[in-house]
N, C-alpha and C positions, 0 to 999 in steps of 0.2 A: 641537458636541460636548457643551457643557454642557446645552443643551436636551434632548439625547438622554438624558443622565444624569437630568435632572429627570423626563423621561417614564418612565424605568425606576423611579424612586422612587415615582411616582404609580401605576404599573401593574406591580407585581411579578409578577402572574400571566402577563402577556404576556411579560415577561422570561424567566420560567421556561420557557414554551412555546418561546420562541426558542432558548434554550440547549438544550432537548431536541432540537429539530430539528437544530441544528448538531451536537450529539453524535451523533445518528443518522447524519447525513451523514458525519461523521468516521469512525465505525465502518464504514460501508459502504465508504468510500474505502480504509481500511486493509485490510479483507477483500479488496477488489479488487486492491490492490497486492500483497498476500501471494500471491494466486492467480497473478498475473503473474510474480512472482519465482519461484514454484515451477516454472512452465512454463519460464522462462529457465534455471533451475538444471538441470532435466531435459535441456534442449537442450545446455547446457554440458557436462554429464557425458557425454552421447552423443559430443560432439565430442572431449572428452578421451580417451574410450575409443578413438575412431577413430585419434587421433594415437598413442596407446599401441600399438595394433595395427600401425600403419604403422612405428613405430620397431622393434618386434619383427621385423616382416617384413624390413626393410632390414638388420637385424643378422644374420638367419639366412642371407641371401644375400650 
């Protein structure tokens, strides 16, 4: 661990590039997760609507 820190002290440019890569990966992951959540939310609302219709249907009969 300490040797890793020493390496970073010696080579700040490498550290910066590492951080940049990690940031880019993080951003990609978040975008990916947001897209997945949006899909799930769309599916959920569809299911909720179906349930709502079912309740209305059973109430009318």
